[in-house]
N, C-alpha and C positions, 0 to 999 in steps of 0.2 A: 624713349623715343619709339615710335611705331615706323618699322621701315617697309613702307608702302609699295609693294611689287608692281602694283596696277600702273602708278604714274612711272615708275623705271622702265615698265615695257612698254608704254606709250611712247616714251622718250625713244626707245631702241626701234620701235615700228615706223616712228616718223622718220629716222635714220634710214632704216631699209626701204621705205618708199622713196626717199629721195635717189637713193643708191640705183633702185630698179628704173627711176626714170632716166637717170644718167645712162645706165647700161642700154635702154632701148633706144635712146638718142645716139650712142655710139654706134650701136651694132643691128639696131633695128628689131632685136630678138628680147622677149621678155623671159625671165627665168621661168622654167618648168620642173614642178615638184609632183612626182609621180607617188601616189599613196596606195599602199596595199595593207588591204585588212582582210583578214581571214578569220572566219568563225562570226559567232553571233554574240559576243561579250560585250552586253551593254555599256559598260564605262569605257570600252574602247571607241564604240561607235560615237559617244559624246566628246571624247577627246579628238577623234578625226574631224567630227562636224566643227568644233572650235578651230582646228588648225586650218580647215578649209576656208572657214569664214574669214580668219584673220590673213590668210593668203590673198583671198581677194580684195581684201581693204588696202594692201600694199601694193596690188599689181601683178603678183605671182600668179602664173598659171597654175592650174592643178589638173592631174589627170587620175581619177580615182579607179583602184581595183579592187571592187569589194567581192567577196565570196562567202556570204554567211552560210553558206552549206559545206564550206571547207573545201581543201584542195590536199592532194597527196603531196608527200615531200618532193617528189620529182616534178609535178606540176609547178610548184611554188618555185623551185629551181630554175625551171625552164622560164616561168614568168620574169623572175629576176635577171635572168641572162638577156631576155629580149629587151628590157629596160636598159640594162648595161650598154647594148648596142645601138639604142636608138639615141641618135643625137640630138635630137630634139628636147630629150629628159635631161636635165642638170642635176637633179637630186631625187633621192629614193628615200621613201619613209616606209620602213616596215614596222606596223604598229604591233608593239608587244604588250602582254605575253601572246605567244602563239597557242592555238588549240592544243591539247594533249596529244601526244603521238608525232607531233612534228619537231624537228631539230634545230632549236633558235641557233646554236653555235654554227651549224653549217650554213644556215639561212643567212645570218649575218656576214659570214666570211664570203658567201656568193654574191653580196654586193659590191661593185667596183668602188675601190676606195675614194676615188675622186667624186664619186656620187652618194657616197654615205654622208648624209647630212645629221645623223644621230650622233656620228663621231665614235661608234661601237665597233667598227671593223679592226681587227687585230692590227693591222698596219697603222691605223690613225690612232689608236691607244699606244702602240708601240711608240710613235713619234711624241706622242704626249709625256710619256716615261722617259725619253730620251731628252726632253728640255726643248725640243723644236716642233711644237703643235701645228698640225694643218686645220684640223677640225677638231674642236673641242665640244665633248657631250653637253648635250643642251641645259640640262638641269644644273649640273655643277657650275658651267659658265654663269647661268643665270644668277646663281650664289654670288659670286665674285662681282657680279655686275651690280647688285644690290650693295654690297660691301662698298665697292668703289664710289657709287654714286651718292652714299652718304657719309663717305670720307672716314671710314675705318682704318685703323691702322693696323697692318699686317705684319710688318717687318719686325723680327724679334719676338713676336707675340706667342703665348702659348695657344696653340689651336688644338681642339679635341674633335674628331670626326666619329659619330657613332653610327654605325652601319658600314659595311665592306662589299656593297654589291659593284657590280661593273657598271651600272647604270649611273649611280651617283657617289658612293664612298670612296671607292678607290681613285677615279678621276680627280674628284674635289681635294683629296689629300695631296694629289700631285700639284694641283694648282696653287694651293696653300704653300706647298714646299717651294716652288717656284717664286713664291712671293717673299721667301725668306722667314716664314712662320716656322716654329718648331713644332711638329705635328705628331700626334698621338692617335692612332688608330683603335677604336673600341667595336666589341661586336657582341653577339649573343653569348659568347663563352669567356667573356672578360669578366674576372673576378673583382668585386667591390667597383664597380662603374662609377658609383658616386664619387670615390677617390679621385678619379681622372677628371669627372666633368667639375668638379669644384676647383679645379686647377685653370681652367679654360678662360682666356681672355677672349676668344672665339669660340663658340660651341656650335657646331654644325650637326644635326640630328637628322639622319634618314634610317631610322630603325624599323619603321612599318608597325608600330605597336602605340595605341593612343595613349598620350599623357605618360609615356615612359619615363620621362625626366619631369621632376617634381620640383618644387620652388627652392627647396633646401640642398638641391643638386646643382644650383647655378651658382657662379661666382658672383659677388656684388660687383656691379660695373661691368659684367660680360657683353658681348654682343652675341645674340642668339638667332641663328638661322635655322627655322624649323621647315624641313622639306617634307614631313609627313602631311598625309590627308586622310583622316578615317571618317567613315560615318558610323554614329552610334546609333543603337536601337531606337532611339527617340527620333532619328533622322538628322540631328544636328552633326556639321563637321567640325571635327577638331585636329589638332595636330599630334605630332609624337611629343610635344612639350606642353605642360600644364600651362598654358598662357597666363591665367589670373595670377598664379602662384610666381611664375618666373619673371612676369612683367615687375613686380615688386621689387625684384634685385637687379635685374638686368638694365643696362645702359640703354641698350636698343635690341628691339625683337621684331621678327615678322610675324604677322598675324595669319591664321588659317580659319577661313579662305583670305586670299587678296595679297598674298607674300610672295613666296617662291612659285606657286603655279602659274600666274600669268607669264613670269618670265620664261617658262621652258617653251612655250609657243613662240615667243619673240624670239628667243636665240635659236630656235630651228629655222625661223626665215631669214635670219642673219646668215645662217649658216648656208641655206640655199642661195641666196644672194652670191655669196663668196665662192660657192662651188660654180655658179653660173659665170662669174667674172674670171675665174680661174681657166674654165673651159672654152670660153669665148674670146678672152684677151690675151690669156698666155699667163707666164709667170711675173714676178716683180710685185706682189700684191703684199700688203701687211699681213702679218700673221694674226691670229685671233686677239682683239683688243681685250676681251673677257679674261683672257689669261693673264695680260699685262706682266707677263714674266720678264726677267731681264733680255731674254731673246726678242720679244714683242716691242722692248723698248730700245734694241740695237746694241745691247751689251749682252756678254757671255760671263756666266759666272765661273769662277774657280771649280773645277770638276769635282773635288772632295771638299768644298768649303763648309 
């Protein structure tokens, strides 16, 4: 089964558009996303253009702050501070990576947690770790959304996450734990990676290396989520998983492109809508549905279960 991220993303974007229309009807205000792009990194410009196009399609207003010539750290922090203080701005997207010489950690921490739509602020990551997420990082949330949409069973399953980045691997592991999967995290220093991946009922790969997961490393009947996107010298885009070989063994697999990629933008806009709802309407909103954790369903798990 091919896990088509494009169709799932369209479903999410349809829900976001309806939510934006309801919010405008209740408050007279449309959500506003401020996009900060520093430097002249071509892939970042493409990503930002796609995000702004999708924002326009669902009725989310955008305000772009593009600085191709760069900013100093002090100037970047001042810009983020001004956006934090602007009540018309409900979400702030700081496009990563930042150019060399800028401190990403300090910049991310400078964004107000309630306006952090990437879910990377230490407060928001801490809430995810505590099992009470407010904002879930976009790509991991998109992975869970795909699995839920296609009916993957997670409770009690062996889940292996390859990659330990703050952007994907670490938060994805927490989301899977919240769904009662047994989670193994692997990374560049893992010995005998294949020994771990062959046990995985659910294999999520965000290694940043083309086709690092070969077909013989995939368990028969596994669900495979390939987060990677790599451009070969031929110009072809491939994932971190050898799709042809892995698909012969997997029960379900995401393609590249067309799998997780479209979900990242969709979940960003869902986060932006929810940030605007919290700021304009106050509390009482549902936790992120993408997490589908026991907390999101109104139940608290035993602390050490």
